[in-house]
N, C-alpha and C positions, 0 to 999 in steps of 0.2 A: 677434614677433605674439602668441605664446602669453604672454609676460610682460605685454603690454598688455592682453590679453583678462583675465588674473588680476587686474590691477590695477582695470579697469572693474568686474569681477564683485565684487571686494572693497568698492570703492567704493559700488556699488549696494546691497550686503549692509548696509553700515554705514547708508546712508540709510533702508533699511527698518526696521533696528533702532531708529534715531531716531524714525521715523514712528509706530512702535508706542507711544512715550512721548507722552501728551497731557497738557499742562498744563490743569488744569480750575479751580484757584483760585490767582489770583496775589497777591502782597504780603502774605503772612502773616509776621508778626514772631514767630518761635520756633513755627514749625509743629510740632505734635505731636499724639498722642491721636486719630488718625482712628477712627472708628467708624461703619460703615455699617449703617443700621437703618431699616426701613419705607420704603425709597426715598429716604433723605435721607442726606447725609454730615455727620456731627459732628465737629468737630475744634476744637483749642485753639492758642493762641499764648502762650507763657511770657512773651515780652517785653511783648506787648500785655495780658497778663492777662485774656483773652477766651476764652469757650467760644462756638463759632458753628455755624450750620446752613447748609449748601449744599443746595439742593432741586434741583440740575440746572441752574438758570438764574441764581439770584442767591444771595449770602450775607446772612445774618441774625445779628447779634449777639446772643446769649441771655443772656449773664452776663458781667459786667465787675466782678472783684472785685480792687482794687488789692492789691498786695503778696502775692498768692497764687503767681504764677508757674505758671499752668496747665499741667499736664503729662499724666499718665495719665489715661484716661477709660475707665470700664466701666459696661456696662449690667446693673442688677440684676433679679431676678426680678419685682420690683413695677414695673418699667419705670420706674426713675428711675436718675439717673446718680451713680456714685461718681467724684469728682475728685479727684486729687492735686494739692496745692499744693506745688511744689517750692522755693519760698521757703526760705531757710536755717532760718527757725523752723518751718515744716512744719505742714501741716493736711490733712485729708481732709473733703470737703464731700459732702454728698448734696444733689443737685439734682433738680427735676422737669424734665420733658421741655421745658418753656419757660425753663429756667435759673434757676428760683427756688430760694433755699437753702432746704432743710428741716432740715438737721442740719449740725453742724460737730465735729469731733474734733481736738483739738490735742495730745492726749497718749494714751499707753496705758493699760490697766487699772490700773496701778500709779501713774498719775499722771506719769510720765515724758513729757516734752515730745518731739515729734518734731523734736528739734534735728538739722538737716542736710537736712531736706526730704524730703517724700515723692515719690518718683518715678513709680511705675506701680502699677497695681492691674488684679486679674483675679478674675472672679466664678466660682465653681465651680458644679457642676450640682445641688449640693444648696442653693444660695443662699448659701453661705459667701464669703469673699473673703479674698484676700491682698494685701498691699501692701509695697513696698520703700521703705526709707529709704536715701538716697543718700550724704549725708555733705557737709560743707563744701567747696566748691569752691576749691582752692588749687593753683597751678601752680608747680613740679611737686607731685603729690599726695604728702602725708607722714602722712596719717591714714586707718587703716583702721577705719572705724565703720558700715558698711552693715548693715542690719537686715532681717528680714522679720516682719511683723505678720499676725495672722489675726484675722477677725471671724466667728465661728461663726453659723450661721443662727439668726435671731431674737435674737442677742445684742446687748448694749449697748454693749460696749467692745472693743477691739483688744488682742490678747496677742501679746507677742513670742515668737516660735518659732525664730528663728535670728539670729544676730550674727556680727560680725567678717568682714563681706563687703567685698571691695574696690570700693567705689563701687557698691553693688547698684542696677540699673536695670531693664531689661524683666523681665517675669515671665509665665509660661504653665503651663497644665495640659494633661496628656495627655488624650485622648478617655475613657479608661477611668477618669479622676480618681485615678490610682495614684501619678503623678510630677509634681513640680513643677520647672519650669525657671527659672533666674534668671540674668541677665546680670550679670557683673562687668566694667564698662567698663574699669578700669584692670586690666590683666592679660590682656585680650582673650580672656576665658574665659566659657563657658556652664556653670554648675553644675547639677547635678540633685539632688532629694531625693525620697525615699520619702514618700508622704503617709499617715499612719496613720487608723485609723476616725475618730478625735477630730480630725482636722485637724493635729494636731502632725506635726512633720517628724523624718526620721531618714535614715541612710546617705548623708550628704553626699558627693558626688563630682564630680569634673570630668567634664563631659559632652563638651565641644569646645573646642579652642584654635583660634580663628579664624585665627591666623596659619599654622597647620599645614594648614588647608583651603584658603586663598587667600592669595597674595602681599599683604603690607600695601602699600597705596598711598602712605602717608606714614610717617615715623618721628616717632612721638608717644606720649607717655603715654596720650592720649585716642583713639588708634584702637582701638575695640573695640565689643562688642555693645552695641546701644542697645535699644530696645523690641522686642518680638516678638508674633507670633500662631502659634497652633497649628491646623493645619487638621483635618479630619474623620478623616484617615488617620493623624494623628498627627505629621505632618511640621512642623518649626519653620521659620518664616520669620523672620529676624532682621536688622534694619537694621543697618549698620555705621557708626557716627559716624566721620567723618573718612575712610571708605572709599568713599563714593559707590556703594554697593551694598546689595542685600538677598540674604542667603544663604538657600537652602532647604536643609535639613538634615534627613535622614530620623531616626527614633527610634533607629537604631542608631549615630548619630553621623556617617554617610555624606553628603558634599556632593553634592546632587543637581543643583543648579543656582545659577548666579549672574545676578542681575538687575543690570546696570550701569546706573546711573540718570545721566543726561545733565544733569539740572537742577542738581545741585550735589554736593558732597563730604559735605555733613553730612545724610545719610540718618539720620531719627530713629525712624520708626515705619512699620507697615504695617497695612491692614485690607483684609478680603475683600469683594468685591462679592457679588452675587446667585451663589448656588451656587458661590462660590469660583472664578469663571471669570476675574475680573479683580482685581487689587490696586491699593489707593490708597495711596501712598507720600508721607509728609511729608517734606519736604527743606528744609534750610538751604544756600543757595548756598554760603557760605564759613563752615566753622567758626570762624574767627578773628573774624568781624564781630560786633561787641558788640550790634547790632540784630537779628541772625540772620534777616536778610531772607531769605525762601523762598517756597515754593508747596506745591502738591499735584498729583502727577501720578498719572495712571491708566495702567496697563499691563496687558496680558493675562498671565494666569498661564500656567504649564507643567504638564502633568499628568504 
């Protein structure tokens, strides 16, 4: 009788967990870049090459730029978007809130092309921005060519501040603006850098090895940290590609919580809702699907 009661309780708990995950946007091809702003959820599709807005009822496509491979999305101080084009040729676009292209960068300040694709972008408190360059997708991965670029407040060009990253992906800044976190997808590692007053980076170090924090769901080169967000307390929320989960990690590198996502194994990114009470997670159902069919789910945060 006790065993039966335990099984029933476990099943009820599992159902409650699934009930907390709500699919809010369906049929997204390459879901990434969630950004909640002014009551709307903005997101991209790297396969559909689109930037879209969900207003709580319907989805509207704002931008469709072929051969971009829309990926990371960030909001500037001027209330414009910085959009990462992860196509192998790479670019960074500035768009207005309606999706109109205002500016495009295809290279850094020295004229070096963004070869390998721009993956993610984060805007700093002073209005600067950092972006990651991923690298050519080959399986198995053979080339370490990831980079980090910086656009100073009011500057015209992006400057390379770090290189030799193993497929640089998600990027986040601590609330005190002193630490930059960067995902190395291949290697399952999150790095950290000290941010200097001029925006340059120093003291590169390993911050977290995800396989030491949580058991790998599959055996793959590509099970690793994808995009991330940092909350007001400095905790890092990182989506684990091929892991079907979002990890909440303290500034000290301690695992605080694992959000298991039922919608798919290809968790790509996360965004905070109002007052960080909810999380919007972009998900690809099957990481091996070339169409990257997926969705966006809403889950409650844990404090």
